[in-house]
Steps between C-alpha positions, in 0.01 A plus 500: 500500500697665223844658491756644258835330439780708653791266420561145385817288483456224239806316634344448844129529415449750781411866499281768648174678429332825595167439665222739401558702818864559390655253743780282359479125563743223401412160354717190494581249232229260620224755435634567150562131419133420562385777265577322173655824373847531351575867558370810675575858397502812720165677473309182415173447691474175691248334729652378825392257768620553857496278805369611840840650581501715185765297314440481124441131428367517142491739209393510139403756237217721619276366222545134602363315804745424781610135529269330747215748443148367450459407133876495432621200301867487396439212258479579128149506357371166373165357405212655313596860585863472391590652166653250257850583384546238228294249308177525307321712763770767507437839340698519173781752494436830329770575247596814312219614275233298685222732616399456865210258535597308186772281647502154347256591220583486132539835331209608282566441129594819340 
């Protein structure tokens, strides 16, 4: 289910959202703490998880899977599908004057 942030208090980690039917619902610090997010802004779209009583128990950005959802993995990417960030396998940085696609190549003699 998705909702729109109505309010958020960064000091407490709690706030409220508007559900898509216009109903306001509050979320506590525990729901926000499990999100991995640092801040929410009014108007921001979020995905929410609710328990059987309707209490919001998890939330995250609408474009990300909810914690605990099938296929969700909070660990950073590792292994063959992880992108290298340093070392010989890393993509060389593109500097000023380097055309895209030519990173790490010597300039043509000219």
